[in-house]
C-alpha positions as CSV (number, residue, x, y, z in Angstrom):
1,M,5.3,-12.8,-5.7
2,R,2.3,-14.0,-7.5
3,R,-0.8,-11.8,-7.7
4,S,-4.1,-13.3,-6.9
5,A,-6.7,-13.6,-9.5
6,F,-8.7,-10.7,-7.9
7,A,-5.7,-8.4,-8.2
8,V,-5.2,-9.3,-11.8
9,A,-8.9,-8.7,-12.5
10,C,-8.9,-5.2,-10.9
11,S,-5.4,-4.1,-11.7
12,T,-5.1,-1.0,-14.0
13,L,-1.5,-0.7,-13.5
14,P,0.3,-3.4,-15.5
15,F,3.7,-1.8,-15.4
16,G,6.4,-1.0,-12.8
17,F,7.8,1.9,-10.9
18,A,10.2,3.3,-13.5
19,A,7.6,3.3,-16.3
20,S,5.0,4.8,-14.1
21,A,7.3,7.6,-13.1
22,L,8.1,8.4,-16.7
23,L,4.4,8.3,-17.5
24,V,3.4,10.6,-14.7
25,V,6.1,13.2,-15.5
26,G,5.2,13.0,-19.2
27,L,1.6,13.5,-18.7
28,E,2.2,16.4,-16.3
29,W,4.1,18.1,-19.2
30,L,2.1,16.9,-22.2
31,A,-1.5,16.3,-21.0
32,P,-1.9,17.7,-17.4
33,D,-5.7,17.2,-17.5
34,V,-5.5,13.4,-17.5
35,I,-4.4,13.3,-13.8
36,P,-6.5,15.7,-11.7
37,F,-3.6,16.4,-9.3
38,R,-0.5,18.4,-9.7
39,L,2.9,16.7,-8.8
40,D,2.9,18.9,-5.6
41,T,-0.7,18.5,-4.6
42,F,0.0,16.1,-1.7
43,L,3.4,17.6,-0.7
44,Q,2.1,19.8,2.0
45,S,4.2,20.8,5.0
46,P,4.7,17.7,7.2
47,L,2.4,18.8,10.0
48,G,-0.6,16.9,11.5
49,F,1.3,13.8,12.6
50,K,-0.6,13.5,15.8
51,D,-3.9,14.1,14.0
52,A,-3.0,11.5,11.5
53,L,-2.3,8.9,14.3
54,T,-5.7,9.8,15.8
55,L,-7.3,9.4,12.5
56,I,-6.3,5.8,11.9
57,W,-5.3,4.6,15.4
58,P,-7.7,1.5,15.3
59,V,-5.8,0.1,12.3
60,L,-2.4,0.8,13.9
61,A,-3.5,-0.8,17.1
62,V,-4.7,-3.9,15.4
63,G,-1.4,-4.1,13.4
64,V,0.7,-3.8,16.7
65,L,-1.5,-6.4,18.4
66,M,-1.1,-8.9,15.6
67,S,2.7,-8.2,15.5
68,L,2.9,-8.8,19.2
69,V,1.1,-12.1,19.0
70,F,3.2,-13.2,16.1
71,T,6.4,-12.2,17.7
72,I,5.6,-14.0,20.9
73,R,4.6,-17.2,19.0
74,S,7.8,-17.1,16.8
75,R,10.3,-16.0,19.5
76,D,12.2,-19.2,19.5
77,A,12.3,-19.4,15.7
78,Q,13.5,-15.8,15.6
79,R,16.3,-16.5,18.0
80,Y,17.3,-19.7,16.1
81,L,17.5,-17.8,12.8
82,A,19.6,-15.1,14.5
83,R,22.0,-17.6,15.8
84,F,22.3,-20.3,13.2
85,G,20.6,-18.9,10.1
86,A,18.8,-21.3,7.7
87,E,20.0,-24.2,5.7
88,E,17.6,-23.4,2.8
89,G,16.4,-20.0,1.4
90,Q,17.4,-16.6,2.6
91,V,17.2,-14.9,6.0
92,V,16.5,-11.2,5.8
93,V,17.2,-9.1,9.0
94,L,14.9,-6.1,9.3
95,R,17.3,-3.6,11.0
96,P,16.1,0.0,11.8
97,F,17.8,1.9,9.0
98,P,16.7,-0.3,6.0
99,V,13.2,-0.4,7.6
100,F,13.2,3.4,7.8
101,V,14.4,3.8,4.1
102,S,12.0,1.1,2.7
103,S,9.0,2.6,4.6
104,A,9.6,6.0,3.0
105,L,10.1,4.5,-0.4
106,E,7.0,2.5,-0.2
107,E,4.9,5.6,0.4
108,I,6.5,7.4,-2.5
109,A,6.0,4.4,-4.8
110,F,2.5,3.3,-3.9
111,R,0.8,6.5,-2.5
112,F,2.4,8.8,-5.1
113,V,4.0,7.6,-8.3
114,L,2.0,4.2,-8.9
115,F,-1.2,6.0,-7.7
116,Y,-0.8,8.8,-10.2
117,A,0.0,6.4,-12.9
118,A,-3.0,4.2,-12.1
119,I,-5.3,7.2,-12.7
120,A,-4.1,7.3,-16.2
121,G,-4.2,3.6,-16.5
122,A,-7.9,3.5,-15.4
123,R,-8.9,6.1,-17.9
124,F,-6.9,4.4,-20.7
125,M,-8.4,1.0,-19.9
126,D,-11.9,2.5,-19.7
127,F,-11.5,3.9,-23.2
128,L,-9.8,0.8,-24.7
129,V,-12.4,-1.7,-23.3
130,L,-15.5,-0.5,-25.1
131,G,-15.3,3.0,-23.7
132,F,-14.9,4.3,-27.2
133,A,-18.4,2.9,-27.8
134,D,-19.8,4.6,-24.8
135,L,-20.3,1.3,-23.0
136,H,-17.6,1.7,-20.2
137,P,-17.5,-1.8,-18.5
138,V,-14.2,-0.9,-16.7
139,R,-15.9,2.2,-15.2
140,W,-18.9,0.1,-14.2
141,L,-16.7,-2.6,-12.5
142,F,-15.1,0.0,-10.3
143,A,-17.9,2.5,-9.7
144,D,-20.7,0.1,-9.2
145,V,-18.9,-3.0,-7.8
146,L,-15.4,-2.7,-6.4
147,V,-15.6,0.9,-4.9
148,P,-18.9,0.2,-3.0
149,V,-17.4,-3.0,-1.6
150,A,-14.3,-1.1,-0.5
151,D,-16.4,1.7,1.0
152,F,-18.3,-1.0,3.0
153,A,-15.1,-2.7,4.0
154,T,-13.7,0.6,5.3
155,A,-16.9,1.4,7.2
156,G,-17.4,4.6,5.2
157,R,-14.2,6.2,6.6
158,M,-13.0,6.8,3.1
159,R,-16.4,7.7,1.5
160,E,-15.3,11.1,0.4
161,I,-12.3,9.7,-1.5
162,L,-14.0,6.6,-2.9
163,L,-17.5,7.8,-3.7
164,L,-17.3,11.6,-4.0
165,S,-14.1,11.7,-6.1
166,P,-14.1,10.9,-9.9
167,W,-14.4,7.1,-10.4
168,F,-10.8,6.9,-11.9
169,V,-9.4,8.3,-8.7
170,A,-11.1,5.6,-6.5
171,A,-10.1,3.0,-9.1
172,A,-6.4,4.2,-8.8
173,V,-6.6,4.0,-5.0
174,L,-7.7,0.4,-5.2
175,A,-5.3,-0.6,-7.9
176,S,-2.2,0.9,-6.3
177,N,-3.2,-0.3,-2.8
178,G,-3.7,-3.9,-4.3
179,R,-0.1,-3.9,-5.4
180,F,0.9,-2.6,-1.9
181,R,-1.1,-5.5,-0.3
182,N,0.3,-8.1,-2.6
183,G,3.9,-7.0,-1.7
184,H,3.2,-8.3,1.8
185,T,1.9,-11.8,0.8
186,Y,4.9,-13.3,2.8
187,Q,3.1,-12.3,5.9
188,G,0.4,-14.8,5.4
189,V,-3.3,-14.4,4.9
190,L,-3.9,-12.2,8.0
191,G,-0.9,-10.0,7.1
192,W,-2.1,-9.8,3.5
193,I,-5.5,-8.6,4.7
194,F,-4.1,-6.2,7.2
195,S,-1.8,-4.7,4.6
196,W,-4.8,-3.8,2.5
197,Y,-6.4,-1.9,5.4
198,F,-3.1,-0.3,6.4
199,G,-2.5,0.9,2.8
200,M,-6.1,2.3,2.7
201,S,-5.5,4.0,5.9
202,L,-2.2,5.6,4.6
203,F,-4.2,6.9,1.5
204,L,-6.6,8.5,4.0
205,V,-3.7,10.1,5.8
206,M,-2.3,11.4,2.5
207,F,-5.5,12.9,1.3
208,E,-6.1,14.5,4.8
209,H,-2.6,15.6,5.7
210,G,-0.3,15.1,2.8
211,L,2.3,12.5,1.6
212,P,5.1,13.6,4.1
213,V,2.8,12.8,7.0
214,A,1.8,9.5,5.4
215,I,5.5,8.7,5.2
216,A,6.0,9.6,8.8
217,V,3.2,7.4,10.0
218,H,4.5,4.5,7.9
219,I,7.9,4.8,9.3
220,F,6.5,5.3,12.9
221,Y,4.4,2.0,12.6
222,N,7.1,-0.1,11.1
223,M,9.8,1.1,13.6
224,T,7.3,0.3,16.4
225,V,7.0,-3.2,15.2
226,V,10.8,-3.6,14.8
227,A,11.3,-2.2,18.4
228,L,8.6,-4.6,19.7
229,N,10.2,-7.5,18.1
230,R,13.6,-6.5,19.6
231,V,12.1,-6.2,23.1
232,V,10.2,-9.5,23.0
233,T,12.9,-11.7,21.3
234,G,16.1,-9.8,21.9
235,V,16.9,-9.8,18.2
236,Y,15.7,-7.8,15.2
237,P,13.0,-9.4,13.0
238,H,14.3,-12.2,10.9
239,L,12.4,-13.2,7.8
240,H,13.1,-16.7,6.5
241,I,12.4,-16.5,2.7
242,V,12.1,-19.9,0.9
243,P,12.1,-19.8,-2.9
244,P,9.0,-21.5,-4.3
245,T,9.4,-24.9,-5.6
246,R,8.7,-25.5,-9.3
């Protein structure tokens, strides 16, 4: 899926999951001061699930409501795809087990591996783009422009993470979450926007309660949406993916 120009402009993570994992492990071994977190920093005991739901319930409620409206409006199309399929493109059925696995893997990828790698990416880009001359335009872009905008957009709920953490931690949150958001472009503009808020909320959960709880919340939300679709339409969610025309 194509990234928007904004995502390209603010991305400090121009490589994928495998390269990110190797980078994170290598830095933990060779230069542990680059990333200010240990590999097990966010791997606390998976407690606090209820507290996490309370912490971000408005975002979850908006997501469920949006899903309900979409499911009702697309009920006939969902049933048609389930019965007849599609003449063009691919139909992906979101069954519980694949959704369970993909939800967990998304958290491990975006809230852990890619987030850690983006910290290193932010610091490297800051040095490379005139940081060596003590000018730091990359740091300025994040610390003085993008991070304050994100703080405003999240109503100050993540201020401790975005404004009180080192600038490169906040930059990594935005970069990794931008990739998470862009992975949901198929959901349309509203789904694209919601995915940004959902991802930021999951970062808040991870910082407050740890990665295992963030995984549990992500699974809970996605399984709720799948169950809602099943109740309303009588079938599991069906995504009709049409390849872009060239």
